[in-house]
N, C-alpha and C positions, 0 to 999 in steps of 0.2 A: 407481392412486388410493390414498390413505391410508385406514386404518382409521377408522371412527368410534368414539366413546368407548365405545359399547356392544360393540364388538369386542374390548376389551381382555380379557385373561385375568384371572381372578379372583385377583389377588394379595393376599393377606391384608394386607400392610403398606400397599398402596395403599388398600384398602379402609377401613383404620382412619383415615386421613387425618390422621395426626399426624407424618408425616415432615417433616424440616426443608426437603426439597426442595418440599413442598407448601404451605409458610407464604406464599409471594408468589403463590400460584395465582390468587387473585381479582383481584390487581393486573394480572396479566400476561395472563390468558386471553383477553380481548376485544382488547387492543392487538396481542397476537402471533398473532391469527388467520390473517394472511397470511403468517406466518414460520415456522410450525411445525405438523406433523401429529401426531396422537396425543398431545396435550398432557397432560403430568402434573405439570408444576411448572417449577422454575427451578434452574439450577446456581449455586451460590454460590462466586465466586471473590474471595479478598480484593483489596480496592482500596486502593492507597497513592497518596499525593500527593507528586510529586517538585516541588521548587521552593523559592524563586521564581527564574525566570530573566529576565534582561533581554534583550529582544528588539527588534531594529531591522529590522522587516520592512517590506515593501510592503503586507501586509495586516495583519500582527500587529505591533503597536507597543506597548511598554510592559513590565510585569512579569506573568508568567504562572505558574500552578500547572499541572501536568500529571497528570491520574488515570491510574494504571496498574493493570490487573487482572492479577495474576501469582502464582504459587506458588513462583517462583524467589527464594529468599532473597539478599539483597544488591542486587538489580536496582534497586529504588527508591532505596536508599541510595547506589549508585554512580552513578546518574542525577543525584542531587541533588548529589554531590560534583563531578561534572562541570559541574553548572550554577554552583557556587561559583567554579570556575575562570573560566568564562565571565564571570561578574558582576565578578570582580575584574581581568579583562582588558578591561573597558570594554564588555561586552555582545557580542552576536553578530548579524551581519547575515545575513538570509536572503531569498531571492527564488525565486518560481515562474518558472522560466525557459522553460518550454514546456507548454501544454496539448496532450497527445498524443491526447486523446479516448479513447474505447472503440471495440473493433473486434468485427465478426463477419466470417467468412470462409467463406461457402458455396462448395461446389465444384460445377461444372457438368460433365456428360459429354456427348460428341457422338460421332457415328458415325465421323468422319474427323478426321484432324489439320488438315486444310484447313479445316473447319468450326470447329474450336477456334480456329486462328490468326485467322481472320476475325472471330470473336466477340470475342476478346481485343484485337484491333487496333481495332475499332470502338468498343469501350467505353473503351479507354484514351484514344482521341481525343476522345470525347464521352460524358461521364456526367453532364452537368449536368441532363439531362432526369430523372434519377433523384431529384434533390434534392427537388423537391416530393412525390414519391412517398413518399419515406422520411419527410419532415418531417410528412406528413399525419396520422401515427399519434401525434404527441406535440406537447404545446404547449411544450415546453422544448428538446428535442433539435435540434440543428442539423449538417447533414453538413458534415464538414471534408475528406474525401478519399475517392476511389474509385479502385482500381487493380487490374490483373489480372496473374496469372502463368500461363503456359501450361506444362503438362507432358504431352507426347503428346496424348492425346484429352481431357485433362482441363483445365480452367480453374479456378483459385480466385480469388475476388474479395475483397479486403480492404477492408470498408467501415468508415469511420471517422466517428464522430459525437461531438460535444461534448454531454455529458449535463447540462450545467448543474452544479447542486450536489449532484446524486445520484451515486452510483457508476455507475449507468447500464446494467448489464449486461442487465437485462429490457428496458429501453426500446429498447436497440440491437437486441436480438434480435427485437423485434416489427417494428422499421423494416426491418431487413434481409430478414426474411421477405416482407414487402410489395414490397421491391424485387425479389426472386428471382421472386416471382409475376408481376411486371410484365416481367421479362427473358424468362420463358418464353412470354409472349404475343408479345413483339416478335421473339424469335429461335426460329423453328420447329425450327431444326437441333438444339436442346437435346433430348437424349434424357431426361434426368432431372437433379436436383440434391438435395444433401444439405447441411443447414445448417452442418455443421462441416467445414471443408476443411483445418484445421491451421495456418493463418496469422494466426489472431486473436491469438495470444500471451496467451491467457487462462489465469492460474493456472500457468504455467510460466515459468521462466527462459529468455528468448528474446532472441537477438542483435537480432532484427527489432524487438523493442520498444525496445531502446536506440537503434536509429538512427532509426526512424520514428516512435516514441513510442506510449505507452500510459498513460492517466492522466496525472499531472502530474510533470514533471521539476522537482526543487527542489534548489537549492544552499545551503548553510549556509557561513558564513565567519567565522573568528575569529583574532585575532593574540594569542598568549599569551606573556607575558614569562616569561623563565627563573626569576625569583625566584617568580612566582606558581605556576607548576607544580610547582617543587621543594617549596615550602612546603605545599602542599595535597595533593600526591600523593607527594611525596618521590622523584620520577623526576628524572633528568637529561633536560632537554628535548632536548638533542642526541641522545639515544639513540632518540628516536621516529621520525626519518627512517631510522636504521638498521634499526629494527623493521620499518617499512613496506617498505624494500627487500628484506629477508629474507623477509618474509611473501609479498610479491608475487613474488618469484623461485620459491619452492616451490610458490605456488598454481598457477602455470603448470604445473609438473610434475604436479600433482595434478588439472588440468583445471577448476580454479576460475575463476569469472568475476568475481571481486570483490576488493577489497581492504579490506573492512570486516571487523571481528572480531564485532560483536554487534548489527547492526541489526535483525534479525528478533526478538530478545529484547524491544526496546523497542517495535517496531512492532506485535508480537502483543499485548503489554499494553495498549497504547492501543487498538488495535482491539477487543479484547475488552471493554474498559470503555465504548467509545462506539458499539457497534453496528455496526461495519465488518464487511465480508466477509474473514474471517480467511484464507480460501482465497486471496486474492490476494497473499499474502506472497511467494510466489516471484517475482513480478513485479518487486517491489522489492528483491529479494536481490542484484542485480547492482550495488550501489552502490560508489562508489570514493571513497577518501580521496586528497587530493593535499596533500602536506606540503613545505614550503620553510623552511629554518631560516637565519635572517640572524644570522650570527656576530657581525658588528660591533654590531648593536643588541641581541643576545640575545634574539631574538623568534622564535617559531615561528608561520608563517603557515599555518593549516589550513583546508582546504575538505573539505566532504563533499558528493559530488553523488549524489543519488538519482534514476536517470533515469526511473522508472516507479512512481509512488505512486497507487494506484486508490482513492480515498477520496470519501466524501460526507457531507453533513450534512443532508440530507433523504432520505427513503425507506429502504428495506431495514429494517435493525434500529435505525436512529438514533431512531425515535419511540417505542421502548420505554421503560418508566419510568425505570429507573436509567441507561440508556445515554443518555437525553435529559438527564438531570440532570448526567451526567459532561460532555457536550457544553456544557451551560450553565456549568459550572464554568470552562471554558476560553473562554467567551464565543464559542462556535462553533456554537450550535445554529440550525437553521433556514436559510432561504434567504440567499443571498449570503455565506456563510461558509466554503465549501469550500477555497478558496485560502489563508485564514487558517488553517484546520484542518491543511492540507497543510504550510504553513511551520512550525507548531509540532510536528508530527510530526517534521520534520527536525531542529528545535532539540534535541528530547528525545533523538533518535537520535544526534546528534553528542555531546550531554553525556555519555552513557554511553560512546561510543567514547573520549572525552578521558580518562575515569576509568579504563575498562578498560585502555586502552594505557599509561596511567601506572602502574597496579598491576602489569603485566607488567614493565615496565622497572624497577620498584623492587623487583621480586621478591617482591610481596605479594599477588599474585593468588590463588594456591593457598591460602596461609594464611587470607586473609580468608573463603574458602568453608569451610576446615577449621575455623575458630573457630566459625562459625555453626553447623556440624554438631555440634561439641562441645556445644552448648547444647540440642540436641534432646533 
């Protein structure tokens, strides 16, 4: 349990009440009651606006500005530059290609391997009876899938729910615990269970997430003419597939699981601005760029696929004052907006990829950061 306010040490600076971190205290204390313990104030991170960007999405259609909270100089400018490339290339297409839901994976222990095998086999054959049990705990979540894996006398169950417009971790935890209790009543051979069995894929880069899904899979796609890329970034567009191949080759040596250069930079900035769970960034870090250069047309076809983007527009930190305002700036606040928000996260991420890769291919990347540092 957290300390109450009376348990705080008597820190003179806090007692004076004149610190910058205390200036928004009255605005945040009540809304943040469920988000923070031992509340003393707010951390102020500068917010910049990237855009506009022309989007042709299934949920996001039109021109958008993207708020980004960051202390990394050049990030907002780079993202805006990539958006200029997108705009002058005719806009960007983006689609949510899969709703992978959110998972919990409790692990069950048995006395014998035979008991474990029978349990896993029966549950894999018929788990539909658990659906009403799990959905009884929420008015929004829907069960998508339940499946078991046996390891010796242990069985872990990956329970997947669609949390609607929330990021959904707490919702699914409560539902999964209800299911675990029901399972112990139905299967007396269970010795014990623990609620974390290692296959939920939460807050880690996991191959299982890419294959079975977690959060939303989103793909953004743009076709960039040679002249547009060269005029805005000074890069030879034909060099980008070469950079992609080199990066992919040596990434395999290094054990990396991605071919993006900067996605967590942009995703983190948007997440902080809009009240997302920043700790889910490892889940979306295994994104892939796919590039194909049409020499005859002088056009680079570029797709960015993000297999696991865990975001929400209700619940969590999305209702806090400035976080909700940033969602409103994007037209993504409240129910029914999670897919639109996911599409815009992918668009902004791709915009920075375009600018960043262009800076590398034009040999301007390091100089851009150095020139900013010289102004400090």
